[in-house]
VEXDREN-2710 file (C-alpha; in Angstrom, 1 decimal):
% VEXDREN-2710
k/r/px/py/pz
1/MET/19.9/-10.1/45.0
2/THR/21.9/-8.1/42.5
3/TYR/21.0/-7.8/39.1
4/TRP/24.2/-9.5/37.7
5/LEU/23.6/-12.4/40.0
6/LEU/19.8/-12.6/38.7
7/LEU/20.7/-12.6/34.9
8/LYS/23.7/-15.4/36.1
9/THR/21.5/-17.6/37.8
10/ALA/18.9/-17.4/35.4
11/ILE/21.1/-18.1/32.1
12/GLN/22.5/-21.2/34.1
13/SER/18.9/-22.5/34.8
14/ILE/18.2/-21.9/30.9
15/ARG/21.8/-23.8/30.4
16/LEU/20.3/-26.8/32.1
17/ASN/17.5/-27.0/30.0
18/TRP/18.8/-26.1/27.4
19/LEU/16.6/-28.3/25.1
20/ARG/13.1/-27.6/26.7
21/THR/14.1/-23.9/27.0
22/LEU/14.3/-24.0/23.0
23/LEU/10.9/-25.8/22.4
24/THR/9.3/-23.7/24.8
25/LEU/10.6/-20.5/23.2
26/LEU/9.6/-21.2/19.6
27/GLY/6.5/-20.1/20.4
28/ILE/7.6/-16.6/21.1
29/VAL/9.9/-16.9/17.9
30/ILE/7.3/-17.5/15.5
31/GLY/4.9/-15.1/17.2
32/VAL/6.7/-12.6/16.9
33/GLY/8.2/-13.0/13.0
34/SER/4.8/-13.9/12.0
35/VAL/3.6/-10.5/13.3
36/ILE/6.5/-8.8/11.8
37/ALA/6.1/-10.4/8.3
38/MET/2.4/-10.0/8.4
39/THR/2.6/-6.3/9.2
40/ALA/5.3/-5.9/6.6
41/VAL/2.8/-7.6/3.9
42/GLY/0.3/-5.4/4.8
43/GLN/1.9/-2.2/5.0
44/GLY/4.0/-3.3/1.3
45/ALA/0.4/-3.7/0.0
46/GLN/-0.8/-0.2/1.3
47/ASP/2.8/1.7/0.4
48/THR/2.2/0.2/-3.4
49/VAL/-1.6/1.1/-3.5
50/VAL/-1.0/4.7/-2.6
51/ALA/2.2/5.1/-4.8
52/ARG/0.2/3.9/-7.6
53/ILE/-3.0/6.4/-6.8
54/SER/-0.2/9.0/-6.4
55/ALA/1.4/7.8/-9.7
56/MET/-1.6/9.6/-11.6
57/GLY/-0.6/12.8/-10.6
58/SER/-0.9/15.4/-7.6
59/ASN/-4.1/17.1/-6.1
60/LEU/-6.6/15.9/-8.8
61/LEU/-10.1/15.8/-8.9
62/ILE/-11.7/12.9/-11.4
63/VAL/-15.4/14.1/-12.8
64/SER/-16.6/11.0/-15.2
65/SER/-20.2/10.5/-16.0
66/ASN/-22.6/8.7/-14.3
67/SER/-24.3/7.5/-17.1
68/THR/-22.0/5.5/-19.1
69/ARG/-19.2/3.1/-18.9
70/THR/-16.4/4.6/-19.9
71/GLY/-13.0/3.2/-17.9
72/GLY/-12.8/7.0/-18.2
73/VAL/-9.6/7.5/-15.8
74/SER/-7.8/4.7/-17.2
75/SER/-4.2/4.5/-18.6
76/GLY/-4.4/1.1/-19.0
77/ARG/-5.0/-1.0/-22.2
78/GLY/-8.4/-1.0/-22.5
79/SER/-11.3/0.3/-22.8
80/SER/-15.6/0.3/-22.8
81/SER/-18.4/2.7/-24.2
82/GLY/-21.5/2.4/-22.9
83/SER/-24.8/4.5/-23.3
84/ARG/-23.9/8.5/-23.8
85/SER/-21.8/10.5/-21.8
86/THR/-23.2/13.4/-19.6
87/LEU/-20.0/15.2/-19.9
88/SER/-19.4/17.2/-23.2
89/ILE/-16.6/19.8/-24.3
90/THR/-18.9/22.5/-23.4
91/ASP/-18.6/21.7/-19.9
92/VAL/-14.7/21.4/-20.2
93/ASP/-14.8/24.8/-21.4
94/PHE/-17.1/26.3/-18.5
95/LEU/-15.2/24.8/-16.0
96/ARG/-12.2/26.3/-17.7
97/LYS/-13.6/29.4/-17.6
98/THR/-15.1/29.2/-14.0
99/LEU/-12.9/27.3/-12.0
100/THR/-11.0/29.8/-9.9
101/SER/-8.4/27.4/-8.4
102/SER/-7.5/25.0/-10.6
103/SER/-3.9/24.9/-12.0
104/GLY/-4.9/22.7/-15.0
105/LEU/-7.4/20.6/-16.8
106/THR/-7.9/18.4/-19.6
107/PRO/-10.7/16.2/-20.6
108/ILE/-10.4/12.5/-21.6
109/VAL/-11.6/11.0/-24.9
110/ASN/-11.7/7.1/-24.7
111/ALA/-11.3/6.1/-28.3
112/THR/-10.6/2.1/-29.3
113/GLY/-8.2/1.1/-32.6
114/GLN/-5.2/-1.0/-33.3
115/LEU/-2.0/0.4/-33.6
116/ILE/-0.7/-0.4/-37.0
117/TRP/3.1/0.1/-38.0
118/GLY/4.7/-1.6/-41.0
119/ALA/4.3/-5.2/-40.3
120/SER/3.6/-4.6/-36.6
121/ASN/0.8/-4.4/-34.6
122/TYR/-0.6/-3.5/-31.3
123/SER/-3.4/-2.5/-29.0
124/SER/-3.2/-0.2/-26.4
125/SER/-5.1/2.7/-24.5
126/VAL/-5.9/5.9/-27.1
127/ASN/-6.6/9.0/-25.2
128/GLY/-8.1/11.9/-26.6
129/VAL/-6.5/14.8/-24.1
130/SER/-5.9/18.4/-24.3
131/VAL/-2.6/20.2/-23.9
132/ASP/-2.7/21.1/-20.4
133/TYR/-2.3/16.8/-20.1
134/LEU/1.6/17.0/-19.1
135/ASN/0.7/19.5/-16.7
136/VAL/-2.3/17.7/-14.9
137/ARG/-0.6/14.6/-15.2
138/ASN/2.8/15.5/-13.9
139/ARG/4.0/13.5/-17.2
140/GLU/7.3/14.6/-19.2
141/ILE/7.9/14.5/-22.8
142/ASP/11.3/12.0/-23.0
143/THR/12.0/12.9/-27.1
144/GLY/10.1/14.7/-29.5
145/VAL/7.6/17.6/-28.4
146/MET/3.9/17.9/-27.2
147/PHE/1.2/18.7/-30.2
148/SER/0.5/22.2/-29.7
149/GLU/-2.8/24.3/-29.4
150/ALA/-2.5/24.8/-32.8
151/GLU/-2.3/21.3/-33.8
152/GLN/-5.4/21.0/-31.1
153/GLN/-7.4/23.6/-32.5
154/ASN/-7.0/22.1/-36.4
155/ARG/-7.6/18.3/-35.1
156/ALA/-4.2/17.0/-36.3
157/THR/-3.4/13.7/-36.5
158/VAL/-0.2/13.7/-34.2
159/ALA/0.4/11.3/-31.4
160/VAL/2.8/11.0/-28.4
161/VAL/3.3/7.4/-27.4
162/GLY/4.5/6.0/-24.2
163/GLN/7.2/3.6/-23.4
164/THR/5.4/0.6/-23.4
165/VAL/3.9/1.3/-26.7
166/ILE/7.5/2.1/-28.2
167/THR/8.6/-1.5/-27.0
168/GLU/5.8/-3.5/-28.5
169/LEU/5.2/-1.8/-31.5
170/PHE/8.3/-0.2/-32.5
171/ALA/10.6/-2.7/-30.9
172/GLY/12.8/-0.1/-29.4
173/GLU/13.6/1.9/-32.8
174/ASP/13.2/5.6/-32.5
175/PRO/9.1/6.5/-33.3
176/VAL/9.4/10.1/-33.7
177/GLY/8.9/11.3/-36.9
178/GLN/7.1/7.5/-37.9
179/GLN/3.4/7.4/-39.2
180/ILE/1.8/4.5/-37.5
181/ARG/-2.7/3.7/-38.1
182/ILE/-5.0/3.7/-35.2
183/GLY/-7.7/2.1/-37.2
184/ARG/-7.4/3.1/-40.2
185/ILE/-6.7/6.9/-39.6
186/PRO/-2.9/7.5/-40.0
187/PHE/-1.0/9.5/-37.4
188/THR/2.4/11.1/-37.3
189/VAL/4.1/10.5/-33.8
190/ILE/5.6/13.6/-32.7
191/GLY/6.8/12.8/-28.9
192/THR/7.0/10.2/-26.7
193/LEU/6.4/10.1/-22.9
194/LYS/9.1/9.6/-20.1
195/GLU/8.5/6.3/-18.2
196/SER/6.2/6.5/-15.4
197/GLY/5.5/2.6/-14.5
198/SER/2.3/1.0/-13.0
199/GLY/-0.5/3.2/-11.7
200/PHE/-4.1/2.8/-10.2
201/GLY/-5.4/1.9/-13.8
202/GLY/-2.7/0.0/-15.2
203/ASP/0.0/0.7/-17.1
204/ASN/0.9/4.4/-17.5
205/ASP/3.3/3.9/-20.2
206/ASP/1.1/1.4/-22.2
207/LEU/-1.0/4.9/-23.9
208/VAL/-1.4/6.9/-27.2
209/LEU/-2.0/10.6/-26.5
210/VAL/-4.0/12.6/-29.6
211/PRO/-5.4/15.6/-29.2
212/TYR/-9.2/15.6/-27.8
213/THR/-10.6/17.3/-31.0
214/THR/-9.1/14.7/-33.6
215/ALA/-10.2/11.8/-31.3
216/GLN/-13.7/13.3/-30.9
217/ALA/-13.6/13.7/-34.8
218/ARG/-11.6/10.8/-36.3
219/LEU/-11.9/7.9/-33.6
220/SER/-14.8/8.5/-31.2
221/GLY/-17.3/10.1/-33.8
222/ASN/-19.1/12.2/-30.9
223/GLN/-18.5/15.8/-28.9
224/TYR/-18.8/13.5/-25.2
225/VAL/-15.6/13.2/-22.9
226/SER/-15.1/10.5/-20.9
227/ALA/-13.7/12.0/-18.0
228/ILE/-12.5/15.4/-17.1
229/TRP/-9.4/15.6/-14.8
230/ILE/-8.2/18.7/-12.7
231/LYS/-5.6/19.6/-10.9
232/ALA/-5.9/21.6/-7.7
233/VAL/-3.0/24.5/-7.1
234/ASP/-2.3/22.5/-3.4
235/LYS/-3.6/19.8/-1.1
236/GLU/-5.3/22.3/0.8
237/SER/-7.7/23.8/-2.1
238/MET/-8.6/20.4/-3.2
239/THR/-11.8/20.4/-1.2
240/PRO/-13.4/24.2/-2.4
241/LEU/-12.4/23.2/-5.6
242/GLN/-14.3/19.8/-5.8
243/GLU/-17.2/21.9/-3.8
244/GLN/-17.1/24.8/-6.7
245/LEU/-16.6/22.0/-9.5
246/THR/-20.1/20.0/-8.1
247/LEU/-22.0/23.7/-7.6
248/GLN/-20.5/24.4/-11.4
249/LEU/-21.6/21.3/-12.9
250/ARG/-25.2/21.3/-11.7
251/THR/-25.8/24.9/-12.1
252/ALA/-24.0/24.3/-16.1
253/HIS/-26.5/20.8/-16.5
254/ARG/-29.1/22.5/-15.1
255/LEU/-30.2/20.2/-12.2
256/ALA/-33.1/21.0/-10.0
257/ASP/-32.1/21.2/-6.2
258/SER/-33.7/17.6/-5.6
259/ALA/-32.0/15.8/-8.3
260/GLU/-29.1/13.9/-8.0
261/ASP/-25.8/14.6/-9.7
262/ASP/-25.4/13.1/-13.0
263/PHE/-22.0/13.1/-12.6
264/THR/-19.3/11.6/-10.2
265/VAL/-16.3/13.6/-8.6
266/ARG/-13.5/11.8/-7.1
267/ASN/-10.8/13.2/-4.9
268/GLN/-7.2/11.8/-5.3
269/ALA/-7.2/12.4/-1.4
270/GLU/-10.0/10.9/-0.1
271/MET/-8.9/7.7/-2.4
272/ILE/-5.6/7.5/-0.8
273/SER/-7.2/7.9/2.7
274/LEU/-10.0/5.4/2.1
275/VAL/-7.4/2.7/0.6
276/SER/-4.9/3.3/3.9
277/GLN/-8.0/2.7/6.3
278/SER/-8.8/-0.1/4.4
279/THR/-5.3/-1.7/4.2
280/ASP/-4.8/-0.5/7.9
281/THR/-7.4/-2.6/8.8
282/PHE/-5.9/-5.3/6.9
283/THR/-3.0/-5.1/8.3
284/LEU/-4.4/-5.0/11.8
285/LEU/-6.4/-8.2/11.3
286/LEU/-3.2/-10.3/10.2
287/GLY/-1.0/-8.6/12.9
288/ALA/-3.9/-9.9/15.5
289/ILE/-3.9/-13.3/13.8
290/ALA/-0.2/-13.3/14.1
291/GLY/-0.4/-12.5/17.8
292/ILE/-2.5/-15.0/18.6
293/SER/0.7/-17.4/18.6
294/LEU/2.1/-15.3/20.6
295/LEU/0.0/-15.6/23.3
296/VAL/0.0/-19.1/22.8
297/GLY/3.5/-19.3/23.4
298/GLY/3.1/-17.1/26.5
299/ILE/1.1/-19.9/27.6
300/GLY/4.0/-22.6/26.9
301/ILE/6.0/-20.5/28.9
302/MET/3.7/-20.6/31.9
303/ASN/3.9/-24.4/32.0
304/MET/7.3/-24.4/31.6
305/MET/7.9/-22.5/34.7
306/LEU/5.6/-24.3/36.7
307/VAL/6.9/-27.5/35.9
308/ALA/10.2/-25.9/36.7
309/VAL/9.1/-24.5/40.2
310/THR/7.8/-28.4/40.8
311/GLU/11.2/-29.9/39.6
312/ARG/12.9/-27.3/41.6
313/THR/11.4/-27.4/45.1
314/LYS/14.0/-28.7/47.0
315/GLU/16.3/-26.1/45.5
316/ILE/13.8/-23.4/46.3
317/GLY/13.8/-24.7/50.0
318/LEU/17.4/-24.7/50.1
319/ARG/18.0/-21.5/49.2
320/ILE/15.4/-19.8/51.5
321/ALA/17.0/-21.7/54.3
322/VAL/20.1/-20.2/53.8
323/GLY/18.4/-16.5/54.0
324/ALA/17.3/-16.1/50.9
325/ARG/13.5/-13.7/51.0
326/GLY/10.5/-14.9/48.8
327/SER/11.1/-11.6/46.8
328/ASP/14.3/-13.3/45.9
329/ILE/12.8/-16.0/44.4
330/LEU/10.0/-14.6/42.6
331/LEU/12.8/-12.0/41.0
332/GLN/14.4/-15.3/40.3
333/PHE/12.3/-17.0/38.2
334/LEU/10.4/-14.0/37.1
335/ALA/14.0/-13.5/35.1
336/GLU/14.4/-16.7/33.8
337/SER/10.8/-16.2/32.4
338/VAL/11.6/-12.5/31.0
339/LEU/15.1/-13.8/29.3
340/ILE/13.2/-16.6/27.3
341/CYS/10.8/-14.3/25.9
342/ILE/13.3/-11.4/25.4
343/MET/15.5/-14.7/23.3
344/GLY/12.8/-15.7/21.6
345/GLY/11.5/-12.5/20.5
346/LEU/15.1/-11.1/19.4
347/LEU/15.0/-14.9/17.1
348/GLY/11.3/-14.1/16.3
349/LEU/12.7/-10.7/15.0
350/LEU/15.4/-12.3/12.7
351/PHE/12.9/-14.7/11.4
352/GLY/10.3/-11.8/10.6
353/VAL/12.8/-10.0/8.8
354/GLY/14.7/-12.6/7.2
355/GLY/10.7/-13.7/5.7
356/ALA/10.0/-10.3/5.1
357/TYR/12.9/-10.6/2.6
358/VAL/12.1/-13.9/1.4
359/LEU/8.7/-12.7/0.2
360/GLN/9.7/-9.7/-1.3
361/HIS/12.8/-11.1/-3.4
362/PHE/11.6/-14.6/-4.2
363/PHE/8.1/-14.3/-4.3
364/SER/7.5/-11.0/-5.5
365/VAL/5.2/-9.6/-2.6
366/ASN/6.0/-5.7/-1.7
367/THR/6.9/-5.9/2.2
368/SER/7.4/-2.6/4.2
369/LEU/9.5/-3.4/7.2
370/SER/8.5/-0.5/10.3
371/THR/10.8/-0.3/13.4
372/ASN/8.0/0.7/15.3
373/THR/6.4/-2.7/14.6
374/MET/9.7/-4.5/15.7
375/ILE/10.3/-2.5/18.6
376/ILE/6.5/-3.4/19.6
377/SER/6.8/-7.4/19.0
378/VAL/10.1/-7.8/20.9
379/GLY/8.9/-5.2/24.2
380/PHE/5.6/-7.3/23.8
381/ALA/7.5/-10.6/24.2
382/ALA/9.3/-9.3/26.9
383/PHE/5.5/-8.5/28.4
384/VAL/4.5/-11.9/27.9
385/GLY/7.2/-13.3/30.0
386/VAL/6.3/-11.0/32.9
387/ALA/2.7/-11.9/32.4
388/PHE/3.2/-15.7/32.2
389/GLY/5.9/-15.7/34.4
390/LEU/4.5/-14.4/37.1
391/TYR/1.9/-16.5/38.5
392/PRO/4.9/-19.5/38.5
393/ALA/7.3/-17.4/39.8
394/TYR/4.9/-16.3/42.9
395/ARG/4.2/-20.1/43.5
396/ALA/7.7/-20.6/43.9
397/SER/8.1/-17.7/46.4
398/LYS/5.2/-18.7/48.4
399/LEU/6.9/-22.2/48.9
400/ASP/7.1/-23.4/52.7
401/PRO/10.8/-24.1/53.3
402/ILE/10.2/-27.0/55.4
403/GLU/8.1/-28.7/53.5
404/ALA/10.0/-27.5/50.1
405/LEU/13.1/-29.6/51.9
406/ARG/11.1/-32.8/52.3
407/TYR/10.1/-32.7/49.0
408/SER/11.8/-35.8/47.4
END
């Protein structure tokens, strides 16, 4: 029996029982569609988190104190102060001199204060930083300028604001040259940052940058820093730099060999890897749960094919009587099963892609479709057709033609 004849016979059999076939392949449609849609949701979640971590900058090491709740690496709104930090400007100066494979370093001094301009006021994150901040965080000035080294040394009351602050406080007006108050302290806005979007810590555009010397002298009132951000030269140098950084800080803090670190170093690459592993597990779990419906659909296929063998017993006997071999009968029923599953897989593909589109555009759920997942899902549907159609096809091929012809 030729492949074309097999396909033609399978299509004819499906058309004669189209309603039963349609109801049976719904399990495959739902299974394939669910796998594609759920894995798209999982991959979308991973892409979102990785993008937010990457938005912090590139090749970053983030040092924070173990003895204070600083919210130190957040660029978002609000911060909290706790007990005294173990990180100081002395540490910053020491690291700047001793670290050999860093391309930039900035302290972060978190400060609180209501922003006031004219009759408008707004609560935002105020960060005291160094002139190296733009390089470390991969940020750019939109209008105006960044404060200078001289302004940093002289504790100048100057500020650079993000786009969210411009919208909320200045109502879209040009803030450069305007004077605002942070708490009771007047600051002159000398520049604005280009829009960056959401990051791992919140809205990257909802912040005000001032010299860290000014933040310590006028806003926080102490010489401690909330965190230190360090940029490695490249990805390969991050781990050696982290090891050198840890050793240098332990030396600076005079920690005994048996003492635990009084600081924490977070590696951006490790953060991305950890998040990716977690979301991969989440995606696999979603796909596995959705895949169960594929197996249920396969059971439905087997049930339908067994019923078809019983209903067509006389037809099978007649085919064998006129010269059909057992292998021909087996291939005929197997072709029907596989064709039904492939049809279900293709319909499920449309269902899954459509579901991912609806989730993203109507429910604001970020999704990311994978070509590999779609190919594997449709391929697995075909495999289900073979696996669950093989036994009914085998039963059909082993029917005794005499007994089959007597069947009524």
